C-alpha positions in Angstrom: -85.0 30.5 46.9 -84.4 26.8 46.4 -83.4 24.3 49.1 -80.3 22.2 49.0 -82.5 19.2 48.3 -84.1 20.9 45.3 -80.7 21.9 43.9 -79.5 18.3 44.3 -82.6 17.0 42.4 -82.0 19.4 39.5 -78.5 18.0 38.9 -78.0 15.5 36.2 -77.8 11.9 37.3 -74.5 10.4 36.2 -75.0 7.2 34.2 -72.6 4.5 33.0 -71.3 4.9 29.5 -73.0 2.6 27.0 -71.6 -0.9 26.8 -69.6 -1.8 23.8 -71.2 -4.2 21.3 -70.0 -7.8 21.7 -67.1 -9.0 19.6 -68.3 -10.1 16.3 -67.6 -13.8 15.5 -64.6 -14.6 13.4 -65.0 -15.1 9.7 -63.8 -18.4 8.3 -60.8 -16.6 6.8 -59.8 -15.1 10.2 -60.2 -18.5 11.8 -58.0 -20.2 9.2 -55.3 -17.5 9.6 -55.4 -17.9 13.4 -55.0 -21.7 13.2 -52.1 -21.2 10.7 -50.4 -18.8 13.0 -50.7 -21.1 15.9 -49.4 -24.2 14.0 -46.5 -22.2 12.7 -45.6 -21.1 16.2 -45.8 -24.7 17.5 -43.8 -26.2 14.6 -40.7 -27.8 15.9 -41.3 -26.8 19.5 -40.6 -29.2 22.3 -41.1 -28.8 26.0 -37.6 -29.1 27.5 -38.7 -28.3 31.1 -37.7 -30.7 33.9 -41.3 -31.6 34.5 -41.8 -32.7 30.8 -38.6 -34.7 31.0 -39.8 -36.5 34.1 -43.2 -37.1 32.6 -41.6 -38.6 29.4 -39.4 -40.9 31.5 -42.2 -42.0 33.7 -44.4 -43.0 30.8 -41.8 -44.9 28.9 -42.6 -48.6 28.9 -39.7 -50.3 30.7 -40.9 -53.9 30.1 -40.5 -53.7 26.4 -37.3 -54.3 24.6 -36.2 -54.1 20.9 -35.5 -57.5 19.3 -33.7 -57.4 15.9 -35.3 -60.0 13.6 -32.1 -60.3 11.5 -30.4 -62.2 14.2 -30.8 -66.0 13.9 -31.2 -66.6 17.7 -33.8 -63.9 18.3 -37.0 -65.7 18.7 
């Protein structure tokens, strides 16, 4: 007859599953395709949020003005 402790020790000890291998580095072709996809997605995109509008307005130089050189009195 076995004791409860002996039965417990005969049980298999659960272990973690083996870890997955780390992701392999991208090939140059995969990197080029990824960059092309990102650039295509960003082409023509503009941030129209209120914060972006405020930031653009805040960074506009207010002390500069356009002077047309074809006017005779503009000097």
